[in-house]
Steps between C-alpha positions, in 0.01 A plus 500: 500500500493676164201292395314600817566871438387466142174330609441769764545770239272314263225477765545866594468614141197278445330637811570865406410464134845590380681356200741223573866608508707361217792280590846651429546264203167604348587870531807468273437613144609284200769751411641485849501120481715511190734752660531297819575188300788679330642612835516150643863384485562205276652299781182539712259385230373146531691282257308307240483144624474377143846636409786255555770617746795675341803282451802595715781679312758270356826482696778669305767271372819497703780704348788286377798545722795670333835341555776762517809396312832668431371596156236719665774705664702548184485814297290515187762724342793401287775578749758225524479516880122484513466837676550775244279569199812604310711228345871580509522418129263789425745753639711476183201520262437812294211518253394793280342685793824456691696630200286813488526555876879480492518731198298760688708459814817545295344803326588372156314660207427238230530748214849592615604139569357275227696198630391544863325160511813313396707703745252419776503130417880494528482685831249250639723210398788671679298521822383141468854371456649689795558233764543736796179683420305180450626372837382822660156470340472143625592609856250787483231265374569249776476779756163604360382139526623490861289802592197335342563178689535679834171676445327180395637306796372768737153492348491122519605496866247769591226310319570199719557670834338845510156561650288707256305653789781591738867590489686236696850469642566227244412737215729772635780245530451410132519870405825542693647187345439610142585866563848380592517289182393797286764724657767240437392462137487879458859532619610230255314676219671830577839333494412340167380818330818677600667295225258618233646840415851363445370226273277731298781745437645237266206573269528878520668518159176381337174675594309201364690248714475714812127560462435132436678420827272752673195331352625163622541608860161674490336178386631318806424775749145550374410133456203399713506196723282213391192445716502184705181333624455454872238263647237654728509296820141591590371370168693176541354457848146539368558250219617242754178519695 
């Protein structure tokens, strides 16, 4: 049909003495040809038959499956229970920085007390050798470890059971379960700390001894819980595929 129209136009122009119309391709200037070539998307251009087909991407190697052991759940800290970053043995330590801190707490002026270091050392030995106080520190330390363990157990149970996209009844039940455990531990801690003032009064005759006992309890109360690693169930599921 197009060929017939073109021939009819050709005959008409020949009969009327007119110039032949240029085809649409012939009317495009060289500059326009270059511009049109740039505008053609790469995916629509005819591929070069001489080029070999691209090789398919290599399949990534399967990730080695990680076997979770008890060691993975242990703390990386030095706590003897595996949960606290503070070792109980460190509670009785006192280096030069500790010496200076206790001196400042006791408000002792070195120029007025040239033997303050020896006095402090004797006071520290007195605190270390007090059996009742050491028993209290051990109980306080164990209570701190218990709080850490409750928190870690809750995180571990939530990691296994909670839905990251929705709050579920199971998740709320876990919250209620560990809220009760925290309240019980808090009550035990309050009962324990009620013994502290009476025990520390035994050191009231020595500002150095008393302040060292304050430093010891602060170390326990401010110790951070060691971070435990929890497996991501979604990642394990993908690795099993």
